[in-house]
C-alpha positions in Angstrom: -5.6 -19.1 -2.9 -1.9 -18.6 -2.3 -0.5 -15.2 -2.9 2.8 -14.0 -1.8 2.7 -10.9 0.4 5.5 -8.5 0.3 6.5 -6.7 3.5 5.3 -3.1 3.7 8.1 -0.6 3.5 8.1 3.1 4.2 8.0 5.1 1.0 11.0 7.3 0.3 10.5 10.9 1.0 11.9 13.9 -0.8 12.1 17.4 0.6 10.5 20.1 -1.5 12.1 23.5 -1.4 10.0 26.0 0.4 10.2 29.2 2.4 9.8 27.5 5.7 11.4 24.2 4.8 8.5 22.1 6.5 6.9 20.7 3.3 7.6 17.0 2.7 6.6 15.4 -0.7 6.5 11.6 -1.0 8.6 10.1 -3.8 7.0 8.8 -6.9 4.9 5.7 -6.4 5.7 3.4 -9.4 3.3 1.1 -11.3 4.7 -2.0 -9.7 4.3 -0.5 -6.2 0.7 0.4 -7.0 -0.1 -3.0 -8.4 1.4 -4.7 -5.3 -0.7 -2.5 -3.0 -3.8 -3.2 -5.0 -3.2 -7.0 -4.9 -2.7 -6.8 -1.2 -5.9 -4.9 -0.7 -7.9 -7.4 -2.9 -6.4 -10.4 -1.0 -7.3 -8.9 2.4 -10.8 -8.2 1.1 -11.2 -11.8 -0.1 -10.1 -13.1 3.3 -12.6 -10.8 5.0 -15.4 -12.0 2.7 -14.6 -15.6 3.4 -14.5 -15.0 7.2 -17.8 -13.1 7.1 -19.4 -16.0 5.1 -18.2 -18.5 7.7 -19.6 -16.4 10.5 -23.0 -16.1 8.9 
């Protein structure tokens, strides 16, 4: 099971116009970004399952 892990980067942030100027809206999260995050989550879950099985 060898999967390449991409380093996590902070998402770009866009300011939304508002009366007080305090609202911050995250930039669009693209398909490839979502897929990479999902793959990372699945890989971490698989590792945890293997570790739990070894401890049992």
